[in-house]
C-alpha positions as CSV (number, residue, x, y, z in Angstrom):
1,X,47.1,28.4,-33.4
2,X,48.1,28.8,-29.8
3,X,47.0,26.9,-26.7
4,X,47.1,28.4,-23.3
5,X,48.0,26.0,-20.5
6,X,46.6,26.6,-17.0
7,X,49.2,26.2,-14.3
8,X,48.4,23.1,-12.1
9,X,49.1,25.2,-9.0
10,X,46.3,27.5,-10.0
11,X,43.9,24.6,-10.3
12,X,44.9,23.2,-6.9
13,X,44.4,26.6,-5.3
14,X,41.0,27.0,-6.9
15,X,39.9,23.6,-5.7
16,X,41.0,24.3,-2.1
17,X,39.4,27.7,-2.1
18,X,36.1,26.3,-3.4
19,X,36.1,23.6,-0.7
20,X,36.7,26.2,2.0
21,X,33.9,28.4,0.8
22,X,31.5,25.4,0.6
23,X,32.5,24.2,4.1
24,X,32.0,27.7,5.6
25,X,28.5,27.9,4.1
26,X,27.6,24.6,5.9
27,X,28.7,25.8,9.4
28,X,26.0,26.6,12.0
29,X,26.4,29.6,14.4
30,X,25.1,27.4,17.2
31,X,26.9,24.0,17.2
32,X,25.0,22.7,20.2
33,X,21.6,23.5,18.6
34,X,22.7,21.7,15.4
35,X,23.8,18.6,17.3
36,X,20.6,18.6,19.3
37,X,18.4,18.6,16.2
38,X,20.4,15.7,14.6
39,X,20.0,13.6,17.8
40,X,16.2,13.8,18.0
41,X,14.2,10.8,16.8
42,X,12.6,11.0,13.4
43,X,9.1,12.5,13.7
44,X,8.4,12.6,10.0
45,X,7.0,9.1,9.6
46,X,10.1,7.8,7.9
47,X,11.2,4.2,8.0
48,X,12.9,3.4,11.3
49,X,15.9,1.2,11.8
50,X,13.7,-1.2,13.8
51,X,11.5,-1.6,10.6
52,X,14.6,-2.4,8.5
53,X,15.6,-5.1,11.0
54,X,12.1,-6.5,11.6
55,X,10.9,-9.8,10.0
56,X,9.3,-9.4,6.6
57,X,8.2,-12.8,5.1
58,X,9.3,-13.8,1.6
59,X,6.9,-13.4,-1.2
60,X,6.8,-15.8,-4.3
61,X,4.7,-16.5,-7.3
62,X,3.3,-20.0,-7.0
63,X,3.9,-22.2,-10.0
64,X,1.0,-21.9,-12.5
65,X,-0.2,-18.5,-11.3
66,X,2.1,-16.2,-13.3
67,X,0.0,-16.3,-16.5
68,X,-3.7,-15.6,-17.2
69,X,-5.4,-16.0,-20.6
70,X,-8.8,-14.7,-21.7
71,X,-10.6,-15.8,-24.8
72,X,-13.6,-14.5,-26.8
73,X,-16.9,-16.1,-25.9
74,X,-17.0,-19.8,-26.9
75,X,-13.3,-19.8,-27.9
76,X,-11.6,-21.3,-24.8
77,X,-8.1,-22.5,-25.7
78,X,-8.5,-21.5,-29.4
79,X,-5.4,-19.4,-30.2
80,X,-7.3,-17.5,-32.8
81,X,-9.9,-16.4,-30.2
82,X,-7.4,-15.3,-27.6
83,X,-8.4,-11.8,-26.4
84,X,-5.4,-11.2,-24.3
85,X,-2.7,-12.9,-22.2
86,X,-1.5,-11.3,-18.9
87,X,1.7,-12.2,-17.1
88,X,3.2,-11.2,-13.7
89,X,6.9,-10.7,-14.0
90,X,7.8,-9.6,-10.4
91,X,6.3,-9.6,-6.9
92,X,7.5,-7.7,-3.9
93,X,6.5,-6.6,-0.4
94,X,7.2,-4.1,2.3
95,X,6.5,-4.7,6.0
96,X,5.9,-2.5,9.1
97,X,5.5,-3.9,12.6
98,X,3.5,-1.9,15.1
99,X,1.7,-2.9,18.3
100,X,1.8,-6.6,17.7
101,X,0.6,-6.4,14.1
102,X,2.6,-7.1,10.9
103,X,1.2,-4.9,8.1
104,X,2.4,-6.0,4.6
105,X,2.1,-4.0,1.4
106,X,2.1,-6.5,-1.5
107,X,2.8,-5.5,-5.1
108,X,2.9,-7.4,-8.4
109,X,4.0,-6.0,-11.7
110,X,3.3,-7.4,-15.1
111,X,2.0,-6.8,-18.6
112,X,-1.0,-7.6,-20.8
113,X,-0.5,-8.6,-24.5
114,X,-3.5,-8.4,-26.8
115,X,-4.4,-11.5,-28.8
116,X,-6.0,-11.9,-32.3
117,X,-9.5,-11.3,-30.7
118,X,-8.4,-8.5,-28.5
119,X,-9.7,-4.9,-28.6
120,X,-9.0,-1.7,-26.7
121,X,-11.1,-1.4,-23.5
122,X,-11.1,-2.4,-19.8
123,X,-10.1,-5.9,-18.8
124,X,-10.2,-7.5,-15.3
125,X,-7.4,-9.5,-13.9
126,X,-8.1,-11.9,-11.0
127,X,-5.2,-11.5,-8.6
128,X,-5.0,-13.3,-5.2
129,X,-2.8,-12.6,-2.3
130,X,-2.5,-15.4,0.3
131,X,-0.6,-15.4,3.6
132,X,0.1,-18.8,5.2
133,X,1.6,-20.0,8.5
134,X,2.3,-23.6,7.9
135,X,-1.1,-24.9,6.6
136,X,-3.1,-22.2,8.2
137,X,-4.5,-19.4,6.0
138,X,-4.0,-16.1,7.8
139,X,-5.1,-13.9,4.9
140,X,-6.6,-14.5,1.5
141,X,-8.1,-11.9,-0.8
142,X,-9.1,-12.2,-4.5
143,X,-9.1,-8.8,-6.2
144,X,-10.7,-8.2,-9.6
145,X,-8.1,-5.7,-10.8
146,X,-9.2,-3.5,-13.7
147,X,-6.6,-2.5,-16.4
148,X,-7.3,-0.3,-19.3
149,X,-6.0,-1.4,-22.7
150,X,-5.6,1.5,-25.1
151,X,-4.0,-0.3,-28.0
152,X,-5.0,-3.5,-29.9
153,X,-1.4,-4.4,-30.8
154,X,0.9,-3.0,-28.0
155,X,1.5,-4.6,-24.6
156,X,0.2,-2.7,-21.6
157,X,2.1,-2.7,-18.3
158,X,0.3,-2.8,-14.9
159,X,1.1,-2.7,-11.2
160,X,-1.2,-4.3,-8.7
161,X,-1.0,-3.3,-5.0
162,X,-2.7,-4.7,-1.9
163,X,-1.9,-2.5,1.1
164,X,-4.5,-4.1,3.4
165,X,-2.6,-7.3,4.5
166,X,-2.4,-7.4,8.3
167,X,-1.6,-10.4,10.5
168,X,-0.4,-10.9,14.1
169,X,3.3,-10.7,14.5
170,X,4.4,-14.3,14.4
171,X,6.4,-16.0,17.2
172,X,8.5,-17.7,14.6
173,X,9.6,-16.7,11.1
174,X,7.3,-19.2,9.4
175,X,5.0,-17.1,7.3
176,X,4.8,-17.3,3.5
177,X,3.2,-14.9,1.1
178,X,1.9,-15.8,-2.4
179,X,0.6,-13.5,-5.1
180,X,-0.6,-14.5,-8.5
181,X,-3.6,-15.0,-10.9
182,X,-6.4,-17.1,-9.5
183,X,-9.7,-17.8,-11.2
184,X,-10.9,-20.2,-8.5
185,X,-13.0,-19.7,-5.3
186,X,-11.4,-18.3,-2.2
187,X,-9.8,-20.9,0.0
188,X,-11.4,-21.6,3.4
189,X,-9.5,-20.4,6.5
190,X,-7.4,-22.9,8.5
191,X,-7.2,-25.4,5.6
192,X,-4.5,-26.3,3.1
193,X,-6.8,-25.2,0.2
194,X,-4.4,-22.3,-0.6
195,X,-1.6,-24.8,-1.2
């Protein structure tokens, strides 16, 4: 059995040749035109550097709002009558500042685990997004978010999204965002009810 060894000089030459061919293919016939196109501002609606540097408030899950349990009729708090339990594992946000308005896209990801009384079908999760400045409620919305369960035994993942959050750009970086499950009534504006 014979092995043929390739000369290292041959490999080096091949690598240099490949690089030169690739570099030649990237050249433009009009260098000034290529530079001019690269220097134009982005018109494709992409994220701008100013967006990356702009203030985007932190978002958190308030204690006690990460879990939601639903029971069969008349079986509240009975583990044998648990229809499903939902949990939020992560929350995030993205911000864009334009014309004095801070627009926030809020998202929450989680899963639903069926209980002993669970069955495939549609369930509704009460998810609230709240934006506070100090004690003042700038935004509060409770969404009845539908999720389809297809399996009686397997967990179902979900992603909730609220793209409609808009508040005036704050003079100070003193805004907080909360997202989580909420079965209660909506808090009144300009109160500490959302706390």
